[in-house]
C-alpha positions, -999 to 999 in steps of 0.1 A, spaced: 27 -34 -283 34 -46 -248 46 -81 -242 17 -100 -226 40 -119 -202 56 -86 -190 21 -71 -186 10 -99 -164 42 -98 -144 39 -60 -139 3 -64 -128 12 -91 -103 39 -69 -88 16 -39 -87 -10 -59 -67 18 -71 -44 30 -36 -37 -6 -25 -31 -11 -53 -6 22 -46 12 11 -10 18 -24 -20 30 -9 -46 53 16 -21 67 -13 2 76 -28 -23 100 4 -40 111 7 -40 149 37 -16 150 37 -11 188 50 -47 190 84 -35 176 100 -11 201 106 25 188 86 22 156 52 36 167 41 70 178 17 78 207 -13 68 186 2 33 178 9 42 141 42 38 124 63 69 127 61 92 96 98 88 86 95 50 89 62 50 70 77 70 41 108 47 42 85 17 41 65 30 12 95 40 -9 111 7 0 81 -13 -12 81 7 -45 119 1 -49 114 -36 -41 87 -39 -68 109 -21 -93 138 -45 -85 115 -75 -90 103 -62 -123 138 -56 -135 151 -89 -122 122 -108 -139 128 -89 -171 164 -103 -171 153 -138 -161 128 -138 -190 156 -132 -214 142 -100 -227 164 -74 -244 171 -41 -227 139 -23 -219 133 12 -232 135 40 -207 98 46 -211 89 10 -203 108 14 -170 91 48 -164 57 32 -169 66 4 -145 78 29 -119 46 50 -124 25 19 -119 43 10 -87 39 45 -74 2 45 -82 -2 10 -66 14 21 -34 -7 53 -33 -39 35 -40 -32 10 -13 -25 37 13 -55 58 3 -78 28 4 -66 19 39 -73 54 52 -107 54 36 -116 22 52 -104 36 86 -126 67 81 -156 46 72 -151 24 103 -147 54 125 -179 70 111 -198 37 117 -185 36 153 -196 72 159 -231 64 145 -234 34 168 -222 55 198 -247 82 190 -275 56 186 -266 41 220 -265 76 236 -300 84 222 -313 51 235 -298 59 269 -315 93 270 -349 78 260 -350 49 285 
C-alpha cells in the first residue's frame, strides 16, 4: 500500500514537471542569445537537456521530501515508479504542447483558406 502523503507529493511533483515542460515549449527563447534556432525554438540539445533536467529536478524533490518526511529508506521499485511517473509527466507535457501547436496551425490554415475563398468570390 502506498503512503497517501507520498502519493500526493509525487502527484504534485508530476504536475510541476508537466507544467515546466509545457512552459518551456512557449518560452520566448530568442530573448536569450544563442539558445534558439532559426525558427525561434530552443535548440535540440538544449531542449533535451532542459527536459532531462526537469525530470532530474523532480526526482531530487521527491527524494528530498521523502527524507524530510522522515520516511524509512524507499524500495528500489518505489523510486523506479517515481522516475517512470516523472518521465511520463515530461513526455505528456511535451506531446500536449505540440498537439496544441498543431491544432492552432490547422485553425490558422482554415481561416486563411476561408479568407482566400472570400477574396476570390468578391
